[in-house]
A tleap script that builds the chain and sets N, CA, C and O, in Angstrom:
source leaprc.protein.ff14SB
mol = sequence {
  NMET TYR LYS ILE ILE MET ALA PHE SER VAL
  VAL ILE SER SER PHE SER ALA ASN ALA ALA
  PHE ILE PHE GLY ASN GLU LEU TYR GLN LEU
  CYS THR SER ASP GLU ASN SER GLN PHE TYR
  PHE GLN ASP GLU SER GLU CYS ARG GLY TYR
  VAL THR GLY VAL TYR ASP ARG LEU THR GLY
  THR ALA LYS ASN GLY VAL LEU CYS LEU GLU
  GLY LYS ILE THR THR GLY GLN VAL LYS LYS
  ILE PHE ILE ALA TYR ALA ASP LYS ASN PRO
  ALA LYS LEU ASN ARG SER ALA TYR GLU VAL
  VAL GLU SER SER ILE TYR GLN ALA PHE ARG
  CYS SER CLYS
}
set mol.1.N position { 0.820 -1.188 0.000 }
set mol.1.CA position { 0.000 0.000 0.000 }
set mol.1.C position { 0.874 1.267 0.000 }
set mol.1.O position { 0.576 2.237 -0.696 }
set mol.2.N position { 1.949 1.238 0.786 }
set mol.2.CA position { 2.856 2.375 0.859 }
set mol.2.C position { 3.439 2.703 -0.517 }
set mol.2.O position { 3.544 3.869 -0.898 }
set mol.3.N position { 3.819 1.645 -1.262 }
set mol.3.CA position { 4.402 1.851 -2.596 }
set mol.3.C position { 3.380 2.485 -3.539 }
set mol.3.O position { 3.747 3.325 -4.361 }
set mol.4.N position { 2.144 2.110 -3.440 }
set mol.4.CA position { 1.090 2.673 -4.295 }
set mol.4.C position { 0.911 4.148 -3.982 }
set mol.4.O position { 0.806 4.970 -4.892 }
set mol.5.N position { 0.877 4.485 -2.708 }
set mol.5.CA position { 0.714 5.886 -2.309 }
set mol.5.C position { 1.904 6.719 -2.779 }
set mol.5.O position { 1.724 7.829 -3.279 }
set mol.6.N position { 3.098 6.199 -2.624 }
set mol.6.CA position { 4.295 6.923 -3.064 }
set mol.6.C position { 4.301 7.105 -4.576 }
set mol.6.O position { 4.644 8.181 -5.066 }
set mol.7.N position { 3.931 6.084 -5.311 }
set mol.7.CA position { 3.885 6.181 -6.771 }
set mol.7.C position { 2.856 7.218 -7.196 }
set mol.7.O position { 3.106 8.016 -8.100 }
set mol.8.N position { 1.711 7.204 -6.550 }
set mol.8.CA position { 0.658 8.174 -6.849 }
set mol.8.C position { 1.142 9.595 -6.554 }
set mol.8.O position { 0.874 10.514 -7.329 }
set mol.9.N position { 1.842 9.775 -5.453 }
set mol.9.CA position { 2.368 11.086 -5.078 }
set mol.9.C position { 3.355 11.613 -6.115 }
set mol.9.O position { 3.334 12.797 -6.451 }
set mol.10.N position { 4.206 10.746 -6.614 }
set mol.10.CA position { 5.179 11.145 -7.628 }
set mol.10.C position { 4.470 11.567 -8.907 }
set mol.10.O position { 4.833 12.576 -9.512 }
set mol.11.N position { 3.478 10.815 -9.318 }
set mol.11.CA position { 2.725 11.141 -10.534 }
set mol.11.C position { 2.014 12.479 -10.370 }
set mol.11.O position { 2.079 13.324 -11.263 }
set mol.12.N position { 1.346 12.681 -9.256 }
set mol.12.CA position { 0.629 13.926 -9.022 }
set mol.12.C position { 1.586 15.111 -8.967 }
set mol.12.O position { 1.290 16.164 -9.532 }
set mol.13.N position { 2.703 14.965 -8.311 }
set mol.13.CA position { 3.643 16.081 -8.201 }
set mol.13.C position { 4.233 16.449 -9.554 }
set mol.13.O position { 4.565 17.613 -9.778 }
set mol.14.N position { 4.369 15.504 -10.444 }
set mol.14.CA position { 4.904 15.829 -11.763 }
set mol.14.C position { 3.905 16.637 -12.575 }
set mol.14.O position { 4.304 17.458 -13.401 }
set mol.15.N position { 2.613 16.419 -12.354 }
set mol.15.CA position { 1.602 17.212 -13.055 }
set mol.15.C position { 1.512 18.612 -12.491 }
set mol.15.O position { 1.321 19.563 -13.249 }
set mol.16.N position { 1.641 18.767 -11.205 }
set mol.16.CA position { 1.468 20.076 -10.591 }
set mol.16.C position { 2.598 21.041 -10.932 }
set mol.16.O position { 2.430 22.250 -10.773 }
set mol.17.N position { 3.720 20.555 -11.387 }
set mol.17.CA position { 4.829 21.442 -11.737 }
set mol.17.C position { 4.453 22.375 -12.877 }
set mol.17.O position { 4.937 23.505 -12.921 }
set mol.18.N position { 3.611 21.940 -13.790 }
set mol.18.CA position { 3.200 22.757 -14.919 }
set mol.18.C position { 1.734 23.151 -14.845 }
set mol.18.O position { 1.177 23.631 -15.832 }
set mol.19.N position { 1.109 22.961 -13.709 }
set mol.19.CA position { -0.308 23.240 -13.575 }
set mol.19.C position { -0.543 24.736 -13.437 }
set mol.19.O position { 0.170 25.430 -12.712 }
set mol.20.N position { -1.531 25.206 -14.127 }
set mol.20.CA position { -1.970 26.591 -14.005 }
set mol.20.C position { -3.446 26.624 -14.329 }
set mol.20.O position { -3.923 25.895 -15.198 }
set mol.21.N position { -4.154 27.463 -13.631 }
set mol.21.CA position { -5.583 27.581 -13.895 }
set mol.21.C position { -5.822 28.216 -15.249 }
set mol.21.O position { -6.725 27.818 -15.985 }
set mol.22.N position { -5.005 29.210 -15.573 }
set mol.22.CA position { -5.126 29.907 -16.848 }
set mol.22.C position { -3.716 30.258 -17.332 }
set mol.22.O position { -2.845 30.596 -16.531 }
set mol.23.N position { -3.507 30.176 -18.614 }
set mol.23.CA position { -2.213 30.487 -19.203 }
set mol.23.C position { -2.265 31.853 -19.880 }
set mol.23.O position { -3.337 32.403 -20.130 }
set mol.24.N position { -1.094 32.378 -20.166 }
set mol.24.CA position { -0.984 33.702 -20.768 }
set mol.24.C position { -1.784 33.855 -22.045 }
set mol.24.O position { -2.420 34.887 -22.262 }
set mol.25.N position { -1.757 32.833 -22.895 }
set mol.25.CA position { -2.519 32.907 -24.154 }
set mol.25.C position { -4.008 33.103 -23.901 }
set mol.25.O position { -4.662 33.906 -24.566 }
set mol.26.N position { -4.532 32.359 -22.932 }
set mol.26.CA position { -5.956 32.464 -22.615 }
set mol.26.C position { -6.301 33.838 -22.047 }
set mol.26.O position { -7.310 34.435 -22.422 }
set mol.27.N position { -5.468 34.331 -21.149 }
set mol.27.CA position { -5.717 35.652 -20.569 }
set mol.27.C position { -5.616 36.726 -21.636 }
set mol.27.O position { -6.412 37.665 -21.645 }
set mol.28.N position { -4.660 36.605 -22.526 }
set mol.28.CA position { -4.507 37.576 -23.609 }
set mol.28.C position { -5.770 37.615 -24.472 }
set mol.28.O position { -6.227 38.690 -24.861 }
set mol.29.N position { -6.326 36.454 -24.765 }
set mol.29.CA position { -7.570 36.406 -25.551 }
set mol.29.C position { -8.704 37.106 -24.821 }
set mol.29.O position { -9.486 37.833 -25.434 }
set mol.30.N position { -8.797 36.889 -23.514 }
set mol.30.CA position { -9.836 37.562 -22.730 }
set mol.30.C position { -9.639 39.079 -22.748 }
set mol.30.O position { -10.596 39.833 -22.921 }
set mol.31.N position { -8.406 39.512 -22.570 }
set mol.31.CA position { -8.104 40.937 -22.464 }
set mol.31.C position { -8.205 41.681 -23.789 }
set mol.31.O position { -8.346 42.904 -23.807 }
set mol.32.N position { -8.133 40.959 -24.880 }
set mol.32.CA position { -8.211 41.601 -26.202 }
set mol.32.C position { -9.504 41.235 -26.925 }
set mol.32.O position { -9.593 41.347 -28.147 }
set mol.33.N position { -10.488 40.804 -26.172 }
set mol.33.CA position { -11.785 40.417 -26.742 }
set mol.33.C position { -12.416 41.593 -27.496 }
set mol.33.O position { -12.320 42.740 -27.061 }
set mol.34.N position { -13.051 41.302 -28.609 }
set mol.34.CA position { -13.715 42.306 -29.440 }
set mol.34.C position { -14.926 42.872 -28.693 }
set mol.34.O position { -15.736 42.122 -28.147 }
set mol.35.N position { -15.038 44.190 -28.677 }
set mol.35.CA position { -16.154 44.847 -27.989 }
set mol.35.C position { -17.515 44.423 -28.531 }
set mol.35.O position { -18.520 44.544 -27.831 }
set mol.36.N position { -17.562 43.934 -29.749 }
set mol.36.CA position { -18.824 43.488 -30.340 }
set mol.36.C position { -19.106 42.016 -30.089 }
set mol.36.O position { -20.132 41.495 -30.526 }
set mol.37.N position { -18.215 41.354 -29.396 }
set mol.37.CA position { -18.374 39.937 -29.087 }
set mol.37.C position { -19.527 39.735 -28.111 }
set mol.37.O position { -19.782 40.574 -27.247 }
set mol.38.N position { -20.208 38.622 -28.261 }
set mol.38.CA position { -21.305 38.271 -27.372 }
set mol.38.C position { -20.828 38.167 -25.921 }
set mol.38.O position { -21.591 38.450 -24.997 }
set mol.39.N position { -19.588 37.768 -25.721 }
set mol.39.CA position { -19.059 37.546 -24.375 }
set mol.39.C position { -18.095 38.647 -23.926 }
set mol.39.O position { -17.313 38.442 -22.997 }
set mol.40.N position { -18.147 39.808 -24.575 }
set mol.40.CA position { -17.192 40.878 -24.277 }
set mol.40.C position { -17.177 41.248 -22.796 }
set mol.40.O position { -16.107 41.303 -22.189 }
set mol.41.N position { -18.337 41.501 -22.209 }
set mol.41.CA position { -18.375 41.949 -20.817 }
set mol.41.C position { -17.869 40.877 -19.856 }
set mol.41.O position { -17.212 41.187 -18.862 }
set mol.42.N position { -18.168 39.642 -20.149 }
set mol.42.CA position { -17.650 38.538 -19.334 }
set mol.42.C position { -16.133 38.453 -19.479 }
set mol.42.O position { -15.414 38.352 -18.485 }
set mol.43.N position { -15.653 38.496 -20.721 }
set mol.43.CA position { -14.207 38.432 -20.969 }
set mol.43.C position { -13.477 39.600 -20.313 }
set mol.43.O position { -12.433 39.420 -19.687 }
set mol.44.N position { -14.038 40.797 -20.464 }
set mol.44.CA position { -13.429 42.000 -19.887 }
set mol.44.C position { -13.380 41.904 -18.362 }
set mol.44.O position { -12.382 42.274 -17.745 }
set mol.45.N position { -14.445 41.414 -17.767 }
set mol.45.CA position { -14.489 41.259 -16.309 }
set mol.45.C position { -13.459 40.243 -15.827 }
set mol.45.O position { -12.766 40.483 -14.837 }
set mol.46.N position { -13.355 39.116 -16.518 }
set mol.46.CA position { -12.368 38.098 -16.138 }
set mol.46.C position { -10.952 38.647 -16.273 }
set mol.46.O position { -10.111 38.431 -15.401 }
set mol.47.N position { -10.693 39.351 -17.361 }
set mol.47.CA position { -9.364 39.924 -17.597 }
set mol.47.C position { -9.006 40.901 -16.487 }
set mol.47.O position { -7.964 40.771 -15.845 }
set mol.48.N position { -9.874 41.876 -16.270 }
set mol.48.CA position { -9.579 42.905 -15.271 }
set mol.48.C position { -9.479 42.318 -13.867 }
set mol.48.O position { -8.631 42.727 -13.075 }
set mol.49.N position { -10.336 41.373 -13.570 }
set mol.49.CA position { -10.280 40.729 -12.262 }
set mol.49.C position { -8.969 40.000 -12.064 }
set mol.49.O position { -8.369 40.068 -10.991 }
set mol.50.N position { -8.522 39.302 -13.096 }
set mol.50.CA position { -7.283 38.527 -12.984 }
set mol.50.C position { -6.078 39.444 -12.823 }
set mol.50.O position { -5.287 39.266 -11.897 }
set mol.51.N position { -5.928 40.428 -13.717 }
set mol.51.CA position { -4.743 41.286 -13.653 }
set mol.51.C position { -4.739 42.120 -12.377 }
set mol.51.O position { -3.675 42.398 -11.823 }
set mol.52.N position { -5.915 42.520 -11.910 }
set mol.52.CA position { -6.009 43.275 -10.665 }
set mol.52.C position { -5.627 42.412 -9.476 }
set mol.52.O position { -4.968 42.883 -8.548 }
set mol.53.N position { -6.035 41.156 -9.498 }
set mol.53.CA position { -5.662 40.241 -8.427 }
set mol.53.C position { -4.162 40.043 -8.339 }
set mol.53.O position { -3.592 40.039 -7.248 }
set mol.54.N position { -3.526 39.880 -9.486 }
set mol.54.CA position { -2.062 39.717 -9.501 }
set mol.54.C position { -1.405 41.005 -9.003 }
set mol.54.O position { -0.478 40.963 -8.195 }
set mol.55.N position { -1.886 42.139 -9.485 }
set mol.55.CA position { -1.339 43.433 -9.060 }
set mol.55.C position { -1.463 43.603 -7.543 }
set mol.55.O position { -0.499 43.972 -6.873 }
set mol.56.N position { -2.651 43.332 -7.011 }
set mol.56.CA position { -2.861 43.467 -5.570 }
set mol.56.C position { -1.937 42.535 -4.786 }
set mol.56.O position { -1.383 42.919 -3.756 }
set mol.57.N position { -1.780 41.332 -5.273 }
set mol.57.CA position { -0.899 40.362 -4.603 }
set mol.57.C position { 0.547 40.867 -4.578 }
set mol.57.O position { 1.228 40.791 -3.555 }
set mol.58.N position { 0.997 41.381 -5.716 }
set mol.58.CA position { 2.379 41.864 -5.794 }
set mol.58.C position { 2.605 43.095 -4.937 }
set mol.58.O position { 3.620 43.199 -4.247 }
set mol.59.N position { 1.667 44.025 -4.977 }
set mol.59.CA position { 1.861 45.250 -4.206 }
set mol.59.C position { 1.773 44.979 -2.713 }
set mol.59.O position { 2.329 45.729 -1.911 }
set mol.60.N position { 1.086 43.926 -2.340 }
set mol.60.CA position { 0.987 43.569 -0.933 }
set mol.60.C position { 2.176 42.787 -0.415 }
set mol.60.O position { 2.393 42.721 0.795 }
set mol.61.N position { 2.950 42.195 -1.311 }
set mol.61.CA position { 4.062 41.349 -0.877 }
set mol.61.C position { 5.429 41.830 -1.351 }
set mol.61.O position { 6.449 41.331 -0.875 }
set mol.62.N position { 5.474 42.778 -2.267 }
set mol.62.CA position { 6.770 43.252 -2.777 }
set mol.62.C position { 7.524 43.998 -1.683 }
set mol.62.O position { 6.936 44.761 -0.917 }
set mol.63.N position { 8.803 43.773 -1.625 }
set mol.63.CA position { 9.648 44.456 -0.641 }
set mol.63.C position { 9.763 45.921 -1.020 }
set mol.63.O position { 9.708 46.272 -2.198 }
set mol.64.N position { 9.921 46.763 -0.032 }
set mol.64.CA position { 10.087 48.199 -0.278 }
set mol.64.C position { 11.254 48.433 -1.227 }
set mol.64.O position { 12.306 47.806 -1.105 }
set mol.65.N position { 11.054 49.331 -2.161 }
set mol.65.CA position { 12.108 49.665 -3.098 }
set mol.65.C position { 12.157 48.790 -4.334 }
set mol.65.O position { 12.970 49.032 -5.226 }
set mol.66.N position { 11.296 47.766 -4.407 }
set mol.66.CA position { 11.277 46.891 -5.580 }
set mol.66.C position { 10.312 47.443 -6.624 }
set mol.66.O position { 10.661 47.574 -7.797 }
set mol.67.N position { 9.099 47.764 -6.188 }
set mol.67.CA position { 8.106 48.354 -7.081 }
set mol.67.C position { 7.880 49.804 -6.681 }
set mol.67.O position { 7.679 50.103 -5.504 }
set mol.68.N position { 7.913 50.697 -7.651 }
set mol.68.CA position { 7.667 52.112 -7.401 }
set mol.68.C position { 6.305 52.465 -7.985 }
set mol.68.O position { 6.143 52.606 -9.198 }
set mol.69.N position { 5.354 52.599 -7.111 }
set mol.69.CA position { 3.975 52.869 -7.526 }
set mol.69.C position { 3.584 54.254 -7.041 }
set mol.69.O position { 3.369 54.476 -5.850 }
set mol.70.N position { 3.497 55.167 -7.972 }
set mol.70.CA position { 3.158 56.541 -7.615 }
set mol.70.C position { 1.775 56.860 -8.139 }
set mol.70.O position { 1.468 56.590 -9.300 }
set mol.71.N position { 0.948 57.427 -7.301 }
set mol.71.CA position { -0.392 57.798 -7.703 }
set mol.71.C position { -1.305 56.594 -7.772 }
set mol.71.O position { -0.931 55.481 -7.401 }
set mol.72.N position { -2.494 56.837 -8.246 }
set mol.72.CA position { -3.496 55.780 -8.339 }
set mol.72.C position { -3.334 55.021 -9.652 }
set mol.72.O position { -3.300 55.622 -10.725 }
set mol.73.N position { -3.237 53.719 -9.561 }
set mol.73.CA position { -3.139 52.853 -10.735 }
set mol.73.C position { -4.514 52.241 -10.948 }
set mol.73.O position { -5.100 51.704 -10.007 }
set mol.74.N position { -5.037 52.311 -12.157 }
set mol.74.CA position { -6.371 51.769 -12.438 }
set mol.74.C position { -6.272 50.357 -13.011 }
set mol.74.O position { -5.217 49.930 -13.480 }
set mol.75.N position { -7.390 49.648 -12.961 }
set mol.75.CA position { -7.423 48.309 -13.551 }
set mol.75.C position { -7.181 48.388 -15.051 }
set mol.75.O position { -6.563 47.498 -15.633 }
set mol.76.N position { -7.668 49.454 -15.674 }
set mol.76.CA position { -7.441 49.635 -17.102 }
set mol.76.C position { -5.968 49.775 -17.435 }
set mol.76.O position { -5.509 49.259 -18.454 }
set mol.77.N position { -5.219 50.471 -16.580 }
set mol.77.CA position { -3.783 50.621 -16.795 }
set mol.77.C position { -3.069 49.281 -16.667 }
set mol.77.O position { -2.206 48.949 -17.480 }
set mol.78.N position { -3.432 48.515 -15.646 }
set mol.78.CA position { -2.783 47.215 -15.452 }
set mol.78.C position { -3.092 46.306 -16.631 }
set mol.78.O position { -2.224 45.558 -17.083 }
set mol.79.N position { -4.311 46.362 -17.130 }
set mol.79.CA position { -4.695 45.574 -18.309 }
set mol.79.C position { -3.846 45.987 -19.521 }
set mol.79.O position { -3.329 45.128 -20.235 }
set mol.80.N position { -3.707 47.275 -19.750 }
set mol.80.CA position { -2.917 47.765 -20.886 }
set mol.80.C position { -1.448 47.385 -20.750 }
set mol.80.O position { -0.793 47.065 -21.742 }
set mol.81.N position { -0.931 47.420 -19.526 }
set mol.81.CA position { 0.463 47.032 -19.281 }
set mol.81.C position { 0.653 45.563 -19.639 }
set mol.81.O position { 1.640 45.201 -20.278 }
set mol.82.N position { -0.293 44.712 -19.228 }
set mol.82.CA position { -0.215 43.286 -19.576 }
set mol.82.C position { -0.272 43.087 -21.084 }
set mol.82.O position { 0.535 42.337 -21.633 }
set mol.83.N position { -1.202 43.741 -21.761 }
set mol.83.CA position { -1.350 43.577 -23.213 }
set mol.83.C position { -0.085 44.043 -23.935 }
set mol.83.O position { 0.391 43.366 -24.846 }
set mol.84.N position { 0.458 45.187 -23.537 }
set mol.84.CA position { 1.680 45.693 -24.172 }
set mol.84.C position { 2.847 44.725 -23.966 }
set mol.84.O position { 3.619 44.471 -24.891 }
set mol.85.N position { 2.970 44.191 -22.761 }
set mol.85.CA position { 4.028 43.219 -22.475 }
set mol.85.C position { 3.832 41.958 -23.315 }
set mol.85.O position { 4.789 41.431 -23.883 }
set mol.86.N position { 2.601 41.481 -23.393 }
set mol.86.CA position { 2.297 40.270 -24.167 }
set mol.86.C position { 2.580 40.488 -25.651 }
set mol.86.O position { 3.082 39.589 -26.326 }
set mol.87.N position { 2.262 41.675 -26.161 }
set mol.87.CA position { 2.536 41.970 -27.570 }
set mol.87.C position { 4.043 41.961 -27.864 }
set mol.87.O position { 4.466 41.563 -28.949 }
set mol.88.N position { 4.840 42.400 -26.895 }
set mol.88.CA position { 6.297 42.431 -27.077 }
set mol.88.C position { 6.961 41.088 -26.776 }
set mol.88.O position { 8.084 40.837 -27.214 }
set mol.89.N position { 6.273 40.231 -26.034 }
set mol.89.CA position { 6.849 38.955 -25.593 }
set mol.89.C position { 5.901 37.782 -25.860 }
set mol.89.O position { 5.559 37.057 -24.926 }
set mol.90.N position { 5.475 37.579 -27.092 }
set mol.90.CA position { 4.489 36.523 -27.362 }
set mol.90.C position { 4.982 35.115 -27.022 }
set mol.90.O position { 4.172 34.232 -26.739 }
set mol.91.N position { 6.275 34.898 -27.047 }
set mol.91.CA position { 6.808 33.568 -26.728 }
set mol.91.C position { 6.591 33.201 -25.260 }
set mol.91.O position { 6.650 32.023 -24.906 }
set mol.92.N position { 6.344 34.186 -24.408 }
set mol.92.CA position { 6.145 33.918 -22.979 }
set mol.92.C position { 4.690 33.604 -22.635 }
set mol.92.O position { 4.389 33.276 -21.487 }
set mol.93.N position { 3.796 33.697 -23.598 }
set mol.93.CA position { 2.376 33.496 -23.318 }
set mol.93.C position { 2.001 32.041 -23.064 }
set mol.93.O position { 0.861 31.759 -22.693 }
set mol.94.N position { 2.929 31.117 -23.253 }
set mol.94.CA position { 2.640 29.712 -22.936 }
set mol.94.C position { 2.888 29.420 -21.457 }
set mol.94.O position { 2.709 28.287 -21.012 }
set mol.95.N position { 3.292 30.420 -20.706 }
set mol.95.CA position { 3.500 30.289 -19.259 }
set mol.95.C position { 2.194 30.585 -18.531 }
set mol.95.O position { 1.208 31.000 -19.141 }
set mol.96.N position { 2.203 30.369 -17.235 }
set mol.96.CA position { 1.000 30.673 -16.457 }
set mol.96.C position { 0.685 32.161 -16.590 }
set mol.96.O position { 1.584 32.998 -16.681 }
set mol.97.N position { -0.592 32.467 -16.599 }
set mol.97.CA position { -1.003 33.866 -16.720 }
set mol.97.C position { -0.446 34.693 -15.571 }
set mol.97.O position { -0.050 35.842 -15.763 }
set mol.98.N position { -0.415 34.109 -14.380 }
set mol.98.CA position { 0.122 34.826 -13.229 }
set mol.98.C position { 1.562 35.265 -13.496 }
set mol.98.O position { 1.929 36.412 -13.241 }
set mol.99.N position { 2.356 34.353 -14.006 }
set mol.99.CA position { 3.761 34.653 -14.269 }
set mol.99.C position { 3.912 35.767 -15.305 }
set mol.99.O position { 4.772 36.637 -15.164 }
set mol.100.N position { 3.083 35.739 -16.337 }
set mol.100.CA position { 3.180 36.746 -17.391 }
set mol.100.C position { 2.733 38.113 -16.868 }
set mol.100.O position { 3.385 39.123 -17.131 }
set mol.101.N position { 1.627 38.144 -16.134 }
set mol.101.CA position { 1.156 39.415 -15.571 }
set mol.101.C position { 2.172 39.947 -14.564 }
set mol.101.O position { 2.470 41.141 -14.557 }
set mol.102.N position { 2.695 39.083 -13.728 }
set mol.102.CA position { 3.716 39.479 -12.757 }
set mol.102.C position { 4.911 40.113 -13.466 }
set mol.102.O position { 5.392 41.164 -13.042 }
set mol.103.N position { 5.391 39.492 -14.528 }
set mol.103.CA position { 6.531 40.026 -15.281 }
set mol.103.C position { 6.209 41.388 -15.869 }
set mol.103.O position { 7.053 42.284 -15.866 }
set mol.104.N position { 4.991 41.549 -16.375 }
set mol.104.CA position { 4.611 42.833 -16.978 }
set mol.104.C position { 4.569 43.940 -15.927 }
set mol.104.O position { 4.975 45.070 -16.197 }
set mol.105.N position { 4.084 43.618 -14.740 }
set mol.105.CA position { 4.009 44.619 -13.667 }
set mol.105.C position { 5.408 44.981 -13.182 }
set mol.105.O position { 5.717 46.158 -12.994 }
set mol.106.N position { 6.251 43.978 -12.980 }
set mol.106.CA position { 7.619 44.270 -12.544 }
set mol.106.C position { 8.365 45.093 -13.585 }
set mol.106.O position { 9.128 45.994 -13.236 }
set mol.107.N position { 8.148 44.789 -14.860 }
set mol.107.CA position { 8.825 45.563 -15.898 }
set mol.107.C position { 8.331 47.017 -15.892 }
set mol.107.O position { 9.127 47.941 -16.059 }
set mol.108.N position { 7.045 47.217 -15.702 }
set mol.108.CA position { 6.485 48.561 -15.752 }
set mol.108.C position { 6.784 49.394 -14.510 }
set mol.108.O position { 6.960 50.608 -14.607 }
set mol.109.N position { 6.841 48.759 -13.353 }
set mol.109.CA position { 6.929 49.500 -12.093 }
set mol.109.C position { 8.192 49.231 -11.280 }
set mol.109.O position { 8.277 49.655 -10.128 }
set mol.110.N position { 9.165 48.545 -11.848 }
set mol.110.CA position { 10.405 48.266 -11.100 }
set mol.110.C position { 11.118 49.587 -10.827 }
set mol.110.O position { 11.267 50.431 -11.711 }
set mol.111.N position { 11.548 49.739 -9.597 }
set mol.111.CA position { 12.276 50.946 -9.209 }
set mol.111.C position { 13.666 50.915 -9.853 }
set mol.111.O position { 14.337 49.883 -9.861 }
set mol.112.N position { 14.080 52.056 -10.387 }
set mol.112.CA position { 15.438 52.127 -10.936 }
set mol.112.C position { 16.361 52.599 -9.841 }
set mol.112.O position { 16.014 53.467 -9.040 }
set mol.113.N position { 17.537 52.016 -9.818 }
set mol.113.CA position { 18.497 52.361 -8.746 }
set mol.113.C position { 19.488 53.368 -9.219 }
set mol.113.O position { 20.367 53.774 -8.459 }
savepdb mol mol.pdb
quit
């Protein structure tokens, strides 16, 4: 029984290494949805909710002096920052959406020394 549990654990852990709820490509599609699309408002809400969640997580955990955030940042700005980063780095869109959004925020708001 122990061997079965250990084998199962190894198999599960190998899947979780690449597991992501949503990938960059999927988030990019949501964020660039056509305004005339039947699902535009749903897509826009999912996009803004996701990028805002990543932004909030980073701003709450980033060490002082890493991110320089001056003034009020809107969800629309964070969305545009993600889209601009994705347009410049399409090869990175096969990564988890969190990782891609995180990279876009760090690139946009990293403090210069």
